[in-house]
N, C-alpha and C positions, 0 to 999 in steps of 0.2 A: 580474481578484480586488479584492474588498475587502475588509480585517483582519481583518471580520467571516469571511467566507467563508474565508480564508487559516486562521486560529482553529476553526473549525468543521474542514476538510483535516486538520488536521495532531494532531485527538485523533481523529478520526474512522485516520486513519493512523497513527495509537499504538495503536488496539484494536486495531486489525490485526494487526499485527506481537505486538504482544503476546499474543493468542489463538492466532496464528497456529504455536506453542513447539508445540502440543496439535494431536494426527496429526486427530484425528475431526475436529478441527475446521475443518483445513486443511483437511479433503480435501474436507471440504461448501464452503467457501469455493470455492473449485475448481473447485466442479461447480456455482460460481454463477456462472463466472464473472471475480470476483473483478479476476484476474490483465490482462483483458485494458484496463481501468477505469484498475489503476496504468499500463498502458503510457502512455495515455492523457494522464495526469498527466503523466509523466517527457516525454513528446512534446510537448506543449502547454506548456512549462515556458520562458521565456526566459532562466532563470542555473538554468545543470543544476550548480551548485556549494549551491541552494538547500535549506534545510534541508529540504521539504517531497517536493525531489529524491532525498535520500537515504532521507528514511523512505520513499518507493517504493519503492524500488530492498531498500531492507533490507524487508519485507514478500515485497513480487515473490521475494526471494530462497525467502525462506522455506518461502512458498507451494513454489515449485519445489523443495527442500530436503523440507521435511518432507512437504505435502501430494503429492505428486511431478504 
């Protein structure tokens, strides 16, 4: 990933994390299958301590907890 791509990924994950606290949106995001995309980001990461992985895990956790 180049730097621009990482910055974009971080921005999208931060936004997803923020909206996933609101149940109606979280439910719709789960229906869209975003969870599998988050798992792919985590799985394909070379450094599991990176900020991107941390954000992906937080977003996934929120979707599981709030969106079912």
